[in-house]
Every structure is written in structure tokens, then in C-alpha cells.
N, C-alpha and C positions, 0 to 999 in steps of 0.2 A: 296318220298323227305324227311327223317328225319333230323330236326337241334335243337340241345339243344341251345334253345335262352339262360341260362344260364351259359354255357358258359364262363370262365374271369370273372366272376362278382365275387367278392371280399366282400361277407355279407353271411350272414346266411339265405341261400334261399335250395327248392332242385331244381333240374332239372327240365328244361320245353319246353316239345319239341312239336314242332311245325312237323306236319305231315300231305305231303300238295299233291295234285297230279291230273291230270284231272282224271275224271269220264270216267269209261266206255262208249263208244258209246251206246252199249244197257242200261244201266243205269234208272228205273225207275226215276220221279221225287223225288225228297225230300220232303218225306212227313213223316215219323219219326224220332226215333233215328238211327233205323239200316240204313238210308238213308244218314244222317248226315255226312259227310265224306271226304272232297275233303279237306277240311281247319280243321282241329281240333288241339285242343291245348290237350296236355297230363300234366295237373300237370299246375298251373298258378305261381308257385314257389313264393319269397317273397323277398322286401325289394332292388329291382330295376326294372326299367323300363320295363316291358314285352312290354307295348303295343307297345312301339317304334321297340321294337325289334321284333313284330311280322309285323308291316310295312315295315321294312326293303326289306320284301317277300313276301307278301302278301295284299289284302286292307283290306281283310273282315275276319271273322271265320263265319264257320258254327256251331262248337258246341267244348263245351270244355268237357274234358271225365277227371274224377278224379281217380285217383289211391289208394285215401284218402284225411280224411279230417284232417290232421295234418297243424298248423299253417305254415310251412315252405314250404307248398306243393300249399296251396289258399290264403297266405297272400296277392298278388296281386290280386283275383279274384274278387273286389270291381271292379277295374278300368278295367278291362278286361270287365266285364257284361256293362257296360257304357261305355267303346270305341267302342264296337262291338255290342253291342245290342243281345248280346248269350246267349243262354241258356248253360245248365250245367248236365251234366250225371253223374251218380257215384251209389253206392251200397246202398245208405241208404235216401231216401229221408226225413226222420227226422232231417236229419240233414240241417239248414240253407241254408248251401254252393249247396245242389243238389236239381235243381226243378224237375231230370223225374232218374223214378228207372233205372237202367243196371242191372237186376238181373244175378246170377251164370248163365251161361250156355249163355245167353244174346248176341248178336251180337250187334256189329255197323263199318260200315264201317268210314276209316279214310286213307284221301290218296286213292290209289284207289285197298286198298284190306280190306278184313272182316277181322276181328276182332275178338275171341268171350272173353266174361267177363269170369276169375276164381275167385271166390270168395276165397281170399285166409287170413284168418285172423289170429292173433298170433303177428304180430305188434301192428295192431290197427282190433278191429271189424268188421269196413266195406272195409276195404284195401280190390282193387284187381288187379289182373296180367290179362293183354290182349295178346291176343297169334293170331296168324295169321299162320295155317300152310300153305299156298297158299304165301305170302311171307319170311316165314323162319323168323320172329320176334317177339318177346314178349317185353312187355313193363314188366317189374320184379315192379316196383315202391321199397318200403322200405322194401320188403319180401329177397330179393336176390342182390346182389354186386357183383363186380366184385375178383377174388382171393378169391372165397369161401365165402365173408363175408356175415352176413345176418341182418335183422333186429334188433334191439334192445326189448326185451321186459321186461324193466324194467320200463314201463312208463305206465299211465291209458291206460286198457286195454288189457295189454300186456299178453301174454302167450307163453311159452318157448316149451309146446306140442303141442298146435296147431298154433305153427309158424314150429316145424319139421312138423308135418301133410300136414300143405299150401306145403312147399318144397315138401316132398316128391309127394304131387298128380301136382305140378308142372313140378315137373322128371316125372311123367307117363305121362303128355299130350303128353309132346313137342317131336318132332320126328327127326329124324338123320338130319333132312334139316334143323334147327335151324343154322340160320345164324349171327342171330343180337341179343343181349341181351340191352335194354337200360332203368335204372334205374335211381334208384332217388337221388342217389349222387355218384359223381365218374364218372370216364370215361365207356363210353358204352362198353361192349365186342364184339368183331367183329371175332374174332380169335375163332373156338371153345366152343362157351358157353353153352353146353353143362355140358361140364367138369366141370366149375365152378357151376352151378346148381349140380351136382354132391358133388362137393368138400362143399358147401353150409351145402347139407342135412349131411354130416358126420362133420362137425363142429359144427352142430349146436347141435349135440348130446353129443359133452363133455362139462361136468358139471364143 
């Protein structure tokens, strides 16, 4: 189950996705980042009561996974850490918001699916996308948006050429069975998201 807890919020925030689900009967005990996954918050958003919205659906969190550390994605993080005594995973542990490294090619269990972390700089140096071939789900952060949109590169650490390379990498990695793309801003793409990935790759090349 994937819920956008920022849906309907009238404030400057990213989306914040609660991924939940029962673990497999044969799943091992929770011992590391790869095993944290039943109840995971993908990005914390900002400027709204995400803690209250989490508690509407689950009684706790096992982990927070960050696509990147721009303020609109981590503004609520301190409240989430305090409320749920939860640790965070992201690409760069030099960032105060990241407790544990989720490296390029690393995996994390969210809900009942395994996701691969793809380091995708261009919008920000520590940007990750999260892809589950088994579930057919991509968390694209601020790299790719619906209707061929793509992340801005005029902020610190932005790089259009790196962004194009990252979009191309995602396009090469995702399979034909990609069913859902959940993005950092705007609505999720639930119909033929590969088309939006391909359109973003073309759009980003237009100078």
C-alpha cells in the first residue's frame, strides 16, 4: 500500500509517501536497512502535520528513506524522528538528515517489496530513485515528474547534463512492467509511466 500523505496540503512541501504492508511469512528478522520495510516513509515533506497523517494509517514507522535532502523533502523530518524514534536512510551520510547510507545499487524493503537504490544526480548530488522490478513501482523523487516534467537544475548542485544522464539511466533500468511512478511533486503516474520517463528524457534535452 502506497499513500501520499501530502495529498491536499496547501503549503510548500514535497510529496511524502507512506509505504506499508505485511512482511512475507519467510522474511528474516529486522537486522539492517535491507530488512526495514513494512512501514517506510519516503521523504518527510514540510510545513504540515505528517506525524498525524502517519498515525491515521499505522502505529509506527520502521524507517525513513530520503530521495534527497532539499528542505521541502526533509522539513518535517525532526518531528518524524522524535515521534517514532526512527532512523533515516539516504545516499550521503555527511548530511545531517541521513543516519545510514543507502548506496547506489543498495536495496531496501518497503512494504512487502524490495527496492533498488539508483543514484541519480543532476537535481541534487545526493538524489536517489527507488525501483522495484517485482512490484513495478518507481519512486522518482524530483528527477522525473508526470507529463514529461523533470527536476530543476538552477539550484545549488544542479547540473543539466548529469540530470539527463540520470533520466537515461532510469529509462534503461525500468522494465516494461513498470506500473506506477510516484514523484516528488504533483500526482503519481499510474498509467504507462514509461512514456513519461521517455518524454522527460526528450524534454530535458531541449535547451
